[in-house]
Backbone bond lengths (Angstrom), bond angles and torsions (degrees), N, CA, C in turn:
res aa  C-N    CA-C-N  psi(-1)  N-CA   C-N-CA  omega(-1)  CA-C   N-CA-C  phi
1 X - - - 1.452 - - 1.530 108.24 -
2 X 1.302 115.60 136.00 1.461 120.57 177.59 1.539 109.40 -64.69
3 X 1.325 116.73 144.11 1.470 119.33 179.27 1.533 112.83 -56.83
4 X 1.324 117.20 -39.94 1.458 120.30 -179.79 1.536 110.68 -66.50
5 X 1.328 116.86 -38.29 1.461 120.77 177.81 1.521 110.26 -64.94
6 X 1.322 115.84 -41.83 1.460 119.60 177.86 1.525 110.59 -60.17
7 X 1.328 116.82 -43.74 1.462 119.89 -179.60 1.521 111.10 -63.91
8 X 1.325 117.21 -38.59 1.474 120.59 177.71 1.543 110.00 -62.89
9 X 1.336 116.44 -40.28 1.468 119.83 177.87 1.527 111.13 -66.29
10 X 1.315 116.34 -40.99 1.466 120.63 177.34 1.530 109.37 -60.53
11 X 1.329 116.29 -44.37 1.461 119.93 178.86 1.527 111.09 -63.08
12 X 1.329 117.29 -44.84 1.461 121.18 179.64 1.529 110.09 -60.43
13 X 1.317 116.83 -44.47 1.461 121.41 179.83 1.527 110.55 -64.27
14 X 1.320 117.17 -43.98 1.460 122.20 -179.03 1.527 111.08 -61.14
15 X 1.321 116.97 -48.24 1.460 119.58 -175.68 1.525 112.66 -76.44
16 X 1.309 118.11 -30.74 1.467 119.85 172.70 1.530 109.07 -64.92
17 X 1.322 116.53 -40.73 1.467 120.62 177.07 1.522 111.29 -65.12
18 X 1.328 116.65 -38.70 1.469 119.94 177.79 1.525 111.30 -64.59
19 X 1.326 116.73 -38.45 1.467 120.08 176.90 1.528 109.79 -60.62
20 X 1.316 116.18 -44.13 1.464 119.47 177.30 1.528 110.99 -63.51
21 X 1.319 117.02 -36.34 1.457 121.31 177.86 1.522 112.45 -63.86
22 X 1.327 116.47 -38.19 1.470 120.19 177.03 1.524 109.37 -62.68
23 X 1.323 116.61 -44.74 1.472 119.98 177.93 1.518 110.81 -59.52
24 X 1.309 115.90 -45.11 1.464 120.10 -178.13 1.526 110.98 -63.75
25 X 1.307 116.70 -42.54 1.457 120.74 -176.11 1.531 112.44 -68.56
26 X 1.335 117.00 -40.03 1.458 119.51 -173.93 1.522 114.04 -99.83
27 X 1.317 117.03 -17.90 1.460 120.98 176.26 1.518 113.10 52.59
28 X 1.315 115.55 -138.59 1.462 121.46 -176.47 1.527 113.28 -65.71
29 X 1.311 117.99 -17.80 1.454 121.17 -179.21 1.515 114.43 -85.31
30 X 1.315 116.70 -1.96 1.465 120.16 -174.97 1.514 112.41 -57.03
31 X 1.314 118.48 -48.31 1.468 121.79 -174.93 1.524 112.34 -60.38
32 X 1.318 117.66 -23.57 1.454 121.38 -179.72 1.517 114.15 -92.08
33 X 1.318 117.53 -0.56 1.467 121.76 -178.19 1.527 108.69 -112.45
34 X 1.316 116.68 108.29 1.465 121.73 -175.78 1.523 111.62 -58.50
35 X 1.323 117.53 -43.26 1.463 120.36 -178.68 1.529 111.21 -65.96
36 X 1.318 117.16 -38.96 1.463 120.77 177.61 1.532 110.35 -65.45
37 X 1.311 116.42 -40.87 1.474 119.89 177.88 1.523 110.70 -61.75
38 X 1.325 116.09 -42.62 1.464 119.95 178.88 1.526 110.88 -64.10
39 X 1.318 117.35 -39.72 1.462 121.39 178.43 1.525 110.50 -63.62
40 X 1.322 116.78 -43.20 1.461 120.94 178.69 1.530 110.41 -63.73
41 X 1.315 116.37 -48.08 1.463 120.23 179.76 1.524 111.12 -58.76
42 X 1.301 117.18 -44.32 1.474 120.66 -177.93 1.522 111.12 -66.38
43 X 1.307 118.03 -42.61 1.464 120.54 179.07 1.528 110.34 -61.08
44 X 1.318 116.88 -43.40 1.469 120.62 179.62 1.528 110.25 -67.26
45 X 1.313 116.78 -39.84 1.466 120.58 179.49 1.533 111.27 -62.56
46 X 1.322 117.63 -45.92 1.467 120.84 -179.65 1.526 110.37 -65.98
47 X 1.330 117.14 -40.23 1.467 120.15 176.99 1.524 109.56 -59.04
48 X 1.330 117.07 -46.20 1.459 120.79 -179.96 1.513 112.53 -65.28
49 X 1.316 117.29 -35.29 1.466 120.88 177.75 1.529 110.59 -66.98
50 X 1.311 116.94 -38.89 1.468 119.76 176.74 1.532 110.43 -62.82
51 X 1.317 116.23 -41.71 1.472 120.48 178.16 1.529 110.35 -65.57
52 X 1.331 117.60 -42.38 1.461 121.79 179.23 1.517 110.87 -61.87
53 X 1.324 116.01 -46.24 1.459 120.44 -179.00 1.530 111.01 -64.13
54 X 1.312 117.00 -37.63 1.458 120.12 179.30 1.534 110.68 -64.16
55 X 1.315 116.89 -45.25 1.474 120.62 178.70 1.523 110.05 -61.11
56 X 1.321 116.15 -42.07 1.462 120.50 -178.92 1.525 111.57 -67.57
57 X 1.332 116.93 -44.00 1.464 121.73 -176.43 1.523 113.94 -78.86
58 X 1.322 117.22 -29.00 1.468 121.02 -172.89 1.533 110.31 -142.99
59 X 1.329 117.33 67.81 1.465 119.66 -177.25 1.527 113.31 -61.28
60 X 1.322 117.34 -25.46 1.463 120.16 177.59 1.521 110.81 -65.79
61 X 1.311 116.28 -39.69 1.458 120.20 177.91 1.524 109.96 -63.64
62 X 1.322 115.73 -46.50 1.469 119.86 179.84 1.526 110.62 -60.11
63 X 1.316 116.74 -41.07 1.470 120.64 179.57 1.525 111.14 -64.96
64 X 1.325 116.59 -32.36 1.459 120.73 -179.91 1.535 112.44 -78.13
65 X 1.320 116.45 -12.32 1.476 121.50 -178.41 1.524 109.86 -126.75
66 X 1.295 114.96 59.56 1.464 121.28 -178.06 1.533 112.86 -67.19
67 X 1.333 116.55 -12.78 1.460 119.28 179.47 1.533 112.35 -76.50
68 X 1.327 117.22 -11.14 1.461 119.99 176.06 1.527 109.25 -83.46
69 X 1.312 117.84 144.05 1.469 121.20 -176.87 1.534 112.52 -81.59
70 X 1.309 115.91 63.01 1.471 121.24 -176.49 1.527 111.60 -54.01
71 X 1.309 115.35 -57.40 1.467 120.66 -173.93 1.536 111.21 -60.63
72 X 1.323 116.50 -43.89 1.459 120.16 -177.13 1.526 112.24 -65.69
73 X 1.337 116.81 -42.49 1.464 119.51 -178.28 1.529 110.60 -70.14
74 X 1.320 116.47 -37.38 1.468 119.73 178.79 1.523 110.11 -68.12
75 X 1.313 116.69 -41.94 1.466 120.70 178.20 1.535 110.66 -61.92
76 X 1.320 116.38 -41.35 1.461 120.53 178.80 1.524 110.62 -64.45
77 X 1.312 116.94 -43.06 1.463 121.62 177.77 1.528 110.48 -60.08
78 X 1.322 116.63 -44.02 1.461 120.64 -179.87 1.527 110.78 -62.66
79 X 1.319 115.98 -41.08 1.462 119.81 179.01 1.531 110.21 -64.10
80 X 1.309 117.49 -40.99 1.463 120.35 179.79 1.527 111.18 -67.31
81 X 1.326 116.60 -39.99 1.459 120.41 -176.75 1.525 113.02 -76.87
82 X 1.319 117.23 -36.44 1.460 119.75 -171.78 1.522 114.28 -114.74
83 X 1.311 117.06 -19.17 1.457 120.09 -179.52 1.505 111.35 -117.28
84 X 1.324 115.34 36.22 1.461 120.49 -172.72 1.521 113.64 -56.49
85 X 1.322 118.18 -24.53 1.460 119.60 -179.87 1.522 111.88 -76.34
86 X 1.329 115.90 -11.26 1.459 120.46 -176.88 1.523 112.74 -106.41
87 X 1.324 117.50 8.67 1.457 121.23 -177.73 1.526 109.91 -73.09
88 X 1.308 115.35 126.10 1.459 120.78 172.98 1.524 106.38 -105.16
89 X 1.315 114.99 110.60 1.461 120.09 -172.36 1.517 112.49 -60.25
90 X 1.318 118.31 -35.90 1.460 120.00 179.08 1.525 111.13 -62.70
91 X 1.322 116.72 -37.58 1.469 121.32 177.36 1.529 110.43 -66.90
92 X 1.332 116.82 -42.41 1.463 120.40 178.60 1.528 110.59 -64.10
93 X 1.310 116.91 -42.40 1.467 120.95 177.43 1.528 109.99 -59.16
94 X 1.308 116.47 -44.76 1.463 121.09 179.55 1.531 111.84 -60.74
95 X 1.318 117.05 -43.35 1.474 121.05 178.95 1.520 110.11 -61.78
96 X 1.324 116.22 -49.01 1.471 119.79 -178.13 1.523 109.90 -62.77
97 X 1.309 117.17 -46.24 1.471 121.35 -178.11 1.527 111.40 -63.09
98 X 1.337 116.86 -42.46 1.464 120.58 -172.70 1.522 114.65 -88.48
99 X 1.314 117.59 -30.30 1.473 120.57 -171.67 1.533 114.69 -109.07
100 X 1.315 116.94 -29.17 1.461 118.45 -172.63 1.530 115.14 -71.81
101 X 1.322 120.91 -32.83 1.468 117.58 177.19 1.538 112.26 -57.88
102 X 1.313 117.39 -42.32 1.468 120.44 178.40 1.524 110.94 -68.18
103 X 1.331 116.69 -38.45 1.460 120.30 178.07 1.525 110.86 -62.15
104 X 1.319 116.67 -47.52 1.468 120.42 179.40 1.527 110.07 -60.89
105 X 1.313 117.70 -41.43 1.467 120.90 178.65 1.527 111.43 -61.86
106 X 1.321 117.04 -42.58 1.479 120.26 178.54 1.522 110.89 -64.68
107 X 1.321 116.27 -43.25 1.465 119.79 178.73 1.519 110.60 -63.61
108 X 1.330 116.81 -41.85 1.471 120.61 177.03 1.532 110.57 -58.59
109 X 1.311 116.56 -43.21 1.463 120.85 -179.55 1.515 110.94 -63.67
110 X 1.321 116.91 -47.28 1.460 120.15 -179.58 1.514 110.47 -62.05
111 X 1.325 116.63 -45.15 1.468 119.85 179.74 1.526 111.55 -65.79
112 X 1.312 117.47 -35.35 1.456 120.72 178.37 1.519 113.45 -71.20
113 X 1.320 116.04 -30.77 1.453 121.33 -178.65 1.521 112.96 -84.47
114 X 1.326 115.96 -21.81 1.471 120.11 -173.72 1.528 111.09 -81.64
115 X 1.335 115.33 143.44 1.475 118.66 176.40 1.500 111.93 -70.53
């Protein structure tokens, strides 16, 4: 694995984990806390940017790891960065709660397996 690709994966794993941490810390009250919502949005945006940059910089790696949700995470990042007025926080919370634990586990596995 290229060093830059590894760093992008580390960043994606870190920020996906941080998004989960925001959910854990604020629980059901997250949607009512503007600062918590901003923290969640930013963590997801940075995670998606790391995934986007990895696909752009190392398409061979992305092709070899088709089990990662490249398209979905990049699309989500784009929506957060460019369609910020259309963000529905409950939908974002649902995505992070339902999809990110598996994503973090996959990233952990890839990082653990890679030299």
